[in-house]
C-alpha positions as CSV (number, residue, x, y, z in Angstrom):
1,M,50.9,-51.0,-2.1
2,R,48.0,-52.2,0.0
3,N,45.8,-49.7,1.8
4,V,45.8,-50.8,5.4
5,E,42.9,-48.4,6.1
6,D,40.6,-50.5,3.8
7,S,38.8,-47.2,3.1
8,P,37.6,-45.5,-0.1
9,I,38.4,-42.1,1.5
10,G,41.7,-42.7,3.4
11,Y,44.9,-44.4,2.6
12,S,47.8,-45.7,4.6
13,M,50.7,-47.9,3.5
14,D,51.6,-50.9,5.6
15,P,54.9,-49.9,7.3
16,K,56.4,-53.3,6.9
17,E,55.5,-53.5,3.2
18,Q,56.9,-49.9,2.7
19,L,60.2,-50.9,4.3
20,L,60.5,-54.0,2.2
21,I,59.8,-52.0,-1.0
22,E,62.4,-49.4,0.0
23,K,65.0,-52.1,0.7
24,Q,64.3,-53.7,-2.7
25,M,64.7,-50.3,-4.4
26,R,68.0,-49.6,-2.7
27,M,69.3,-53.0,-3.6
28,S,68.4,-52.3,-7.2
29,G,70.0,-48.9,-7.2
30,Q,66.7,-47.2,-7.4
31,R,65.3,-44.3,-5.3
32,M,61.8,-43.0,-4.7
33,I,61.2,-39.8,-6.5
34,G,57.4,-39.4,-6.0
35,I,54.3,-40.6,-4.3
36,F,50.9,-40.2,-6.0
37,H,47.3,-40.6,-5.0
38,S,43.9,-39.3,-5.9
39,H,41.5,-37.0,-4.2
40,T,38.0,-38.3,-5.2
41,A,36.0,-35.3,-3.9
42,T,38.5,-32.5,-3.3
43,D,40.9,-30.4,-5.3
44,A,44.4,-31.6,-6.2
45,Y,46.1,-29.9,-3.2
46,P,47.7,-31.7,-0.2
47,S,45.3,-32.1,2.7
48,P,46.5,-31.5,6.2
49,V,46.9,-35.2,6.6
50,D,49.0,-35.3,3.4
51,V,51.2,-32.6,4.8
52,R,51.5,-34.3,8.2
53,L,52.4,-37.7,6.6
54,S,54.9,-36.3,4.1
55,I,58.3,-38.1,4.4
56,S,60.8,-35.9,2.5
57,P,61.0,-32.5,0.8
58,D,63.0,-34.3,-2.0
59,I,59.9,-36.3,-3.1
60,S,57.2,-35.1,-5.5
61,Y,53.7,-35.6,-4.2
62,V,51.5,-35.9,-7.2
63,L,47.7,-35.5,-6.7
64,V,45.0,-36.3,-9.1
65,S,41.6,-34.7,-8.3
66,L,38.6,-36.6,-9.5
67,K,36.2,-34.0,-8.1
68,H,35.0,-33.4,-11.6
69,L,35.2,-36.8,-13.4
70,D,34.9,-35.2,-16.8
71,E,38.0,-33.0,-16.1
72,P,40.5,-34.7,-13.8
73,V,43.2,-32.3,-12.5
74,I,46.8,-33.4,-11.9
75,K,49.2,-31.3,-9.8
76,S,52.5,-32.0,-8.1
77,Y,54.0,-30.5,-4.9
78,R,57.0,-30.5,-2.7
79,I,56.2,-30.6,1.0
80,D,58.8,-29.3,3.5
81,G,57.3,-29.2,6.9
82,A,54.2,-27.0,6.7
83,R,55.5,-25.4,3.4
84,V,53.7,-26.7,0.3
85,T,55.2,-25.6,-3.1
86,E,53.6,-26.5,-6.4
87,E,55.9,-27.8,-9.1
88,P,55.3,-28.1,-12.8
89,V,53.7,-31.2,-14.3
90,E,54.5,-32.2,-17.8
91,I,52.4,-34.9,-19.4
92,G,53.3,-36.4,-22.7
């Protein structure tokens, strides 16, 4: 989805585009299970903005830290209000 912030350090989805995608998913019998994005200069941990903008405790929030380009870090979390809980990530 397009970044309406047009920024290399911030990201926001276009609400109309998001609703359209969610409608298409429902019509296809699909459901959103996760949202992912990168943190280019910080750790793979939800920022206060990530926590504030989280939409459901049933969705995995996958973060990729590119803080050290030679060793990217991938982590996943569930966010329920202010509570952030890490969940296992399996790659393969």
